[in-house]
C-alpha positions in Angstrom: 16.9 28.9 3.6 14.8 30.5 0.9 12.2 32.8 2.5 8.6 31.5 2.4 6.4 33.7 0.2 2.9 32.6 -0.9 1.3 34.1 -3.9 -2.2 34.0 -5.5 -3.0 31.1 -7.8 -3.4 33.6 -10.7 0.2 34.8 -10.2 1.6 31.3 -9.7 -0.1 29.9 -12.9 0.8 32.9 -15.0 4.0 31.2 -16.1 2.0 28.5 -17.9 1.9 29.2 -21.7 0.1 27.8 -24.7 1.5 24.6 -26.1 3.2 23.5 -22.9 3.0 20.2 -21.2 2.0 20.3 -17.5 2.2 17.5 -15.0 -0.6 17.2 -12.4 -0.1 15.2 -9.2 -2.9 12.7 -8.7 -4.9 10.5 -6.4 -5.7 12.0 -3.0 -3.1 14.7 -3.7 -4.9 16.1 -6.8 -4.3 19.9 -6.5 -7.9 20.9 -7.2 -7.6 24.5 -6.1 -4.8 25.1 -8.7 -6.7 23.2 -11.4 -9.8 25.3 -10.9 -7.7 28.4 -11.0 -6.0 27.2 -14.2 -9.4 26.7 -15.9 -10.1 30.4 -15.1 -7.1 31.2 -17.3 -8.4 29.2 -20.3 -9.1 32.4 -22.2 -5.4 33.0 -22.7 -4.3 29.4 -23.3 -4.4 27.0 -26.2 -3.3 23.4 -26.5 -1.9 23.0 -23.0 -1.4 19.3 -22.4 -2.1 18.0 -18.9 -0.3 14.7 -18.0 -1.3 12.7 -15.0 -2.3 9.3 -13.6 -5.5 9.0 -11.6 -7.1 12.4 -10.8 -9.7 12.7 -8.1 -12.4 15.3 -7.6 -13.6 17.7 -10.3 -11.0 18.4 -12.9 -12.2 21.7 -14.3 -9.8 21.8 -17.3 -11.3 18.5 -18.5 -14.7 20.1 -19.2 -15.9 20.4 -22.8 -16.0 24.2 -22.6 -12.2 24.3 -22.3 -11.4 21.8 -25.1 -9.5 24.5 -27.1 -7.4 25.3 -24.1 -6.6 21.9 -22.5 -5.9 18.4 -23.7 -5.9 15.6 -21.2 -3.1 13.1 -21.9 -3.8 10.5 -19.2 -1.3 7.8 -18.1 -4.2 6.1 -16.1 -7.7 7.1 -16.9 -10.0 7.9 -13.9 -13.6 8.9 -13.6 -12.7 12.6 -13.6 -11.4 12.5 -17.1 -13.1 9.4 -18.8 -15.6 11.5 -20.7 -12.8 13.8 -22.0 -10.9 10.8 -23.3 -14.0 9.3 -24.8 -15.0 12.5 -26.6 -11.5 13.1 -28.0 -10.6 16.0 -25.7 -8.0 13.6 -24.2 -6.2 10.4 -24.9 -4.5 7.5 -23.0 -0.9 6.4 -22.9 -0.6 2.6 -22.3 2.3 2.1 -20.0 3.5 0.2 -17.0 3.4 2.4 -13.9 7.1 1.6 -13.2 8.0 3.0 -16.6 6.4 6.5 -16.3 9.4 8.1 -14.5 11.5 7.2 -17.5 9.2 9.1 -19.8 9.9 12.2 -17.7 13.7 11.7 -17.1 14.4 10.9 -20.7 12.3 13.8 -22.1 10.0 11.4 -24.0 7.3 13.4 -22.2 9.3 16.5 -21.3 7.6 18.5 -18.6 7.4 22.3 -18.8 5.6 22.6 -15.5 4.6 20.4 -12.6 1.6 21.1 -10.3 1.9 19.4 -7.0 0.3 19.5 -3.5 2.6 19.4 -0.5 2.7 19.8 3.2 3.7 23.0 4.9 7.5 23.5 5.1 9.3 22.2 8.2 11.9 24.2 10.1 14.5 23.3 7.4 12.3 24.3 4.4 11.3 20.8 3.4 7.8 19.9 2.3 6.3 16.5 1.8 4.5 15.1 -1.3 2.2 13.5 1.2 0.4 10.3 0.3 1.2 10.4 -3.4 4.9 10.1 -4.1 4.6 7.6 -6.9 5.4 9.4 -10.2 5.2 12.9 -8.6 8.8 12.5 -7.3 10.2 12.1 -10.8 8.0 14.8 -12.1 9.3 17.3 -9.6 12.9 16.2 -10.5 12.3 16.6 -14.2 10.0 19.6 -14.7 11.5 23.0 -15.6 9.0 24.8 -13.3 7.3 23.4 -10.2 4.3 25.1 -8.6 3.2 23.9 -5.2 -0.2 24.0 -3.6 0.9 24.1 0.0 -1.8 22.6 2.2 -2.0 22.6 6.0 -3.8 19.3 5.9 -1.3 17.3 3.9 0.4 14.6 6.0 4.2 14.5 6.2 5.2 11.0 5.0 8.6 9.3 5.3 10.5 8.2 2.2 11.3 9.9 -1.1 8.7 12.6 -0.9 10.6 15.5 0.7 11.0 18.6 -1.5 12.8 21.7 -0.5 11.0 25.0 -1.1 13.9 26.2 -3.2 12.6 23.8 -5.9 9.3 25.7 -6.2 8.9 28.6 -8.5 5.8 29.6 -6.7 3.7 28.5 -3.7 0.0 28.9 -3.1 -1.3 28.3 0.4 -4.6 26.4 1.1 -6.2 24.7 4.1 -8.5 22.1 2.6 -9.2 18.3 3.1 -7.5 15.8 0.8 -9.6 13.7 -1.6 -10.9 10.6 0.0 -12.3 7.2 -1.2 -14.1 4.3 0.5 -13.4 0.8 -1.0 -14.4 -1.6 1.8 -17.7 -0.1 3.0 -20.1 -2.1 0.8 -18.3 -5.4 0.2 -20.7 -7.9 -1.4 -21.1 -11.5 -0.4 -19.3 -12.5 -3.7 -16.4 -10.2 -3.0 -16.1 -11.5 0.6 -16.1 -15.1 -0.7 -13.3 -14.2 -3.2 -11.4 -12.7 -0.2 -11.7 -16.0 1.6 -10.4 -18.0 -1.4 -7.5 -15.6 -1.8 -6.7 -15.7 1.9 -6.3 -19.4 1.6 -3.4 -18.9 -0.9 -1.6 -16.6 1.5 0.8 -18.1 4.0 2.2 -16.6 7.2 5.2 -14.3 6.5 4.1 -13.6 2.9 4.7 -10.1 1.4 1.5 -8.6 -0.1 0.7 -6.3 -2.9 -2.9 -5.2 -3.3 -4.5 -3.5 -6.3 -7.3 -1.0 -5.9 -10.9 -1.6 -5.1 -13.3 -3.7 -3.0 -11.7 -7.1 -3.6 -8.3 -6.2 -2.0 -10.1 -4.8 1.0 -12.2 -8.0 1.2 -9.0 -10.0 1.2 -7.6 -7.9 4.1 -10.7 -8.6 6.1 -10.0 -12.3 5.8 -6.4 -12.2 7.0 -6.9 -11.5 10.7 -5.6 -15.0 11.7 -2.4 -14.7 9.7 1.0 -13.9 11.2 3.9 -11.6 10.3 2.7 -10.5 6.9 4.7 -7.9 5.0 3.6 -5.2 2.6 5.3 -4.0 -0.5 2.7 -2.5 -2.8 2.1 0.4 -5.1 -0.9 1.5 -3.0 -3.0 0.7 0.0 -6.1 1.9 1.7 -7.8 1.8 5.1 -8.1 -2.0 5.3 -4.4 -2.2 6.2 -4.8 -0.2 9.4 -6.7 -3.0 11.3 -4.1 -5.6 10.4 -1.2 -3.4 11.6 -2.9 -2.7 14.9 -3.7 -6.4 15.4 -0.1 -7.3 14.8 -0.8 -9.3 11.6 1.3 -7.0 9.5 4.7 -6.7 11.0 7.0 -6.7 7.9 9.4 -8.7 10.1 10.4 -11.2 7.5 10.8 -9.0 4.4 14.3 -9.1 3.0 14.2 -5.5 1.8 12.8 -2.7 4.0 12.0 -5.0 6.9 9.7 -3.5 9.5 8.3 -1.0 7.0 5.3 -0.8 4.7 6.6 0.1 1.3 4.3 1.9 -1.0 4.0 4.5 -3.8 0.7 6.1 -2.7 -2.2 5.7 -0.3 -5.9 6.5 -0.9 -8.7 6.3 1.6 -10.2 8.2 4.5 -8.9 11.1 6.7 -8.2 8.4 9.3 -5.8 6.8 7.0 -4.0 10.1 6.2 -3.8 10.9 9.9 -2.4 7.4 10.5 0.5 7.7 8.1 1.4 11.3 9.2 5.0 11.3 10.4 4.8 7.5 10.9 8.1 5.9 10.2 6.4 2.5 9.8 5.6 3.6 6.2 8.0 4.4 3.4 6.5 6.3 0.5 8.9 5.7 -2.4 9.5 6.5 -6.0 7.3 4.2 -8.1 10.1 3.2 -10.5 11.7 1.5 -7.4 8.5 0.2 -5.7 7.2 -1.4 -8.9 10.6 -2.6 -10.3 10.3 -6.4 -10.8 13.9 -6.7 -9.8 13.1 -5.1 -6.5 9.8 -6.9 -5.9 11.3 -10.4 -6.5 13.9 -9.8 -3.8 11.3 -10.5 -1.1 10.3 -14.2 -0.9 6.7 -15.3 -1.1 5.3 -12.2 -2.7 1.5 -12.5 -3.3 0.2 -10.0 -5.8 -3.6 -9.5 -5.8 -5.1 -7.7 -8.7 -8.5 -7.6 -10.4 -9.8 -7.5 -14.0 -12.7 -6.4 -16.2 -12.8 -9.7 -17.9 -10.7 -12.8 -18.7 -11.0 -15.1 -21.8 -10.9 -18.8 -21.7 -7.2 -18.9 -22.5 -6.3 -16.6 -19.6 -5.9 -13.2 -21.3 -6.7 -10.5 -18.8 -8.4 -7.2 -19.7 -8.2 -4.8 -16.8 -8.2 -1.4 -18.3 -11.0 -1.1 -20.8 -14.5 -2.2 -21.7 -14.2 -2.9 -25.4 -12.9 0.4 -26.9 -14.0 2.4 -23.9 -11.0 3.3 -21.9 -11.9 2.8 -18.3 -8.6 2.9 -16.4 -5.1 1.9 -17.3 -2.3 -0.7 -17.2 -1.1 0.8 -13.9 1.1 -1.5 -11.8 -0.7 -4.8 -12.4 1.9 -6.3 -14.7 4.8 -5.0 -12.6 3.6 -7.0 -9.6 2.1 -10.0 -11.5 5.6 -10.6 -13.0 7.4 -9.6 -9.8 5.4 -12.0 -7.7 6.0 -14.8 -10.3 9.7 -14.2 -10.1 9.7 -14.2 -6.3 10.7 -17.4 -4.5 7.4 -19.1 -3.7 5.5 -16.1 -5.0 1.9 -16.2 -6.2 0.4 -13.8 -8.8 -3.4 -13.7 -8.4 -6.2 -12.3 -10.6 -9.4 -12.0 -8.5 -12.7 -11.0 -10.0 -16.4 -11.6 -9.5 -17.8 -14.2 -12.0 -20.3 -11.6 -13.3 -20.7 -7.9 -13.8 -23.3 -6.0 -11.9 -25.6 -6.4 -14.9 -25.2 -10.2 -14.9 -22.7 -10.5 -17.8 -20.1 -13.2 -17.4 -16.6 -11.9 -16.8 -15.1 -15.2 -18.0 -15.7 -15.0 -21.7 -14.9 -17.0 -24.9 -13.2 -13.9 -26.3 -12.4 -10.5 -25.0 -14.6 -7.7 -26.3 -13.5 -6.3 -29.6 -11.1 -3.4 -28.9 -10.4 -4.5 -25.3 -6.8 -4.2 -24.1 -4.8 -7.1 -22.8 -3.1 -5.9 -19.6 -1.8 -9.3 -18.3 -1.0 -11.8 -21.0 -2.0 -15.4 -20.7 1.7 -16.4 -20.3 1.8 -14.2 -17.1 -1.4 -15.5 -15.5 -1.1 -18.0 -12.6 -3.9 -18.0 -10.1 -7.5 -16.9 -11.0 -10.1 -16.6 -8.3 -13.8 -16.0 -8.4 -16.5 -16.5 -5.7 -16.9 -20.1 -7.1 -13.3 -21.2 -6.5 -9.7 -20.8 -7.4 -7.5 -22.3 -10.2 -3.9 -22.2 -11.1 -3.3 -21.9 -14.9 0.5 -22.0 -14.7 1.8 -24.8 -17.0 -1.6 -25.7 -18.4 -2.3 -25.8 -22.1 -5.1 -23.8 -23.7 -7.8 -26.5 -23.4 -6.8 -27.2 -19.8 -7.0 -23.5 -19.0 -10.4 -23.2 -20.5 -11.7 -26.2 -18.5 -10.3 -24.7 -15.3 -11.8 -21.3 -15.8 -15.1 -22.7 -16.9 -15.5 -24.4 -13.5 -15.1 -21.1 -11.6 -17.6 -19.2 -13.8 -21.1 -18.4 -12.6 -23.2 -21.7 -12.9 -25.7 -20.0 -15.2 -22.9 -19.1 -17.7 -21.2 -22.5 -17.8 -23.4 -24.0 -20.6 -22.5 -21.0 -22.8 -18.8 -21.5 -22.0 -19.0 -25.2 -22.6 -20.4 -24.6 -26.1 -17.6 -22.1 -26.8 -15.1 -24.7 -25.5 -16.4 -27.3 -27.9 -16.4 -24.9 -30.9 -12.8 -24.0 -30.2 -11.2 -27.3 -29.1 -13.5 -29.8 -30.9 -14.0 -31.9 -27.8 -16.5 -32.2 -24.9 -15.6 -30.3 -21.8 
């Protein structure tokens, strides 16, 4: 076994050169210590491209003062880098989450260096990619150089995330908490009502995928009387723990990976990270497998639950932007919306509050100018707000508009009825 030698971050990062492309592991596993150290080397670097999905915590290289040294090329824009993308110090690559590993493998985005955070090595020299295996697995496989932030607090997860220390060009030791997030603490009455409507669409023995945010957690709160649910999802958070401990989630009737929660990453509290540590009930797998529609559809009765920024009257879903402002990314929404639709008895669901926090209708005559269509109207089936649920599958444009109008906020329906008449030349 290769001997374990830890070096300073300055020494580890000295291999990074101007003009290189550097992958950064994301979500809870964002290697903040290494990123801060990299920013300190900005004086010697120019045009280093940082590639990642969601990054958490402060991302020092994304600061305006380092714009000559670093460019943020994001595959899923998060709060830490939104301003950099907005101000031209970064950009966004629209792509399905399941396709990202192909970018790395086929050298479409060739990686010179990968920065990852891992658990301490076991007796055999293997470290774990922890709670963010997703695209990090393929990045580790593809990068010319891999630098590891070895953290005593990273949980060891089962699945595809094991990496031998011989793969690392350098290792930097830290003992620091992982990034956390709380999605279900302040669930609104509207979100809870949405959760109730979605729960009505879920039968016993279904296999669930949940997107990120308060609505998926609200759905989980409404499933305590269900039986033998399965989980095959790109991510999950704390809301799942209670259902597992109550025996609601058993994974017993899944056709692939029965008796296991299949996921690409997890994001939540320290309690969640402790719960998945060395827990064989969870399989953290490469995202090009987890999010492959051919894999998803193999389980019957897959229910995919995702949210949106806005939806127009024909069913086009914008989930990644507010007009031209890039808010997030395509992620895995389309992977699972289509996978669920192809599953025997599956149900793809878009769930969203009828209005924004500022009182603007999320069901609109037209998407905002510049908005991105993440899920096309041909892919949309169920849409749920706090005012009800509708199934758009098989409906023509005017039928869709009527259905969506009736689950809009009551105060917005007159506006939508006028838009309906202008478009379809008939009374609603």
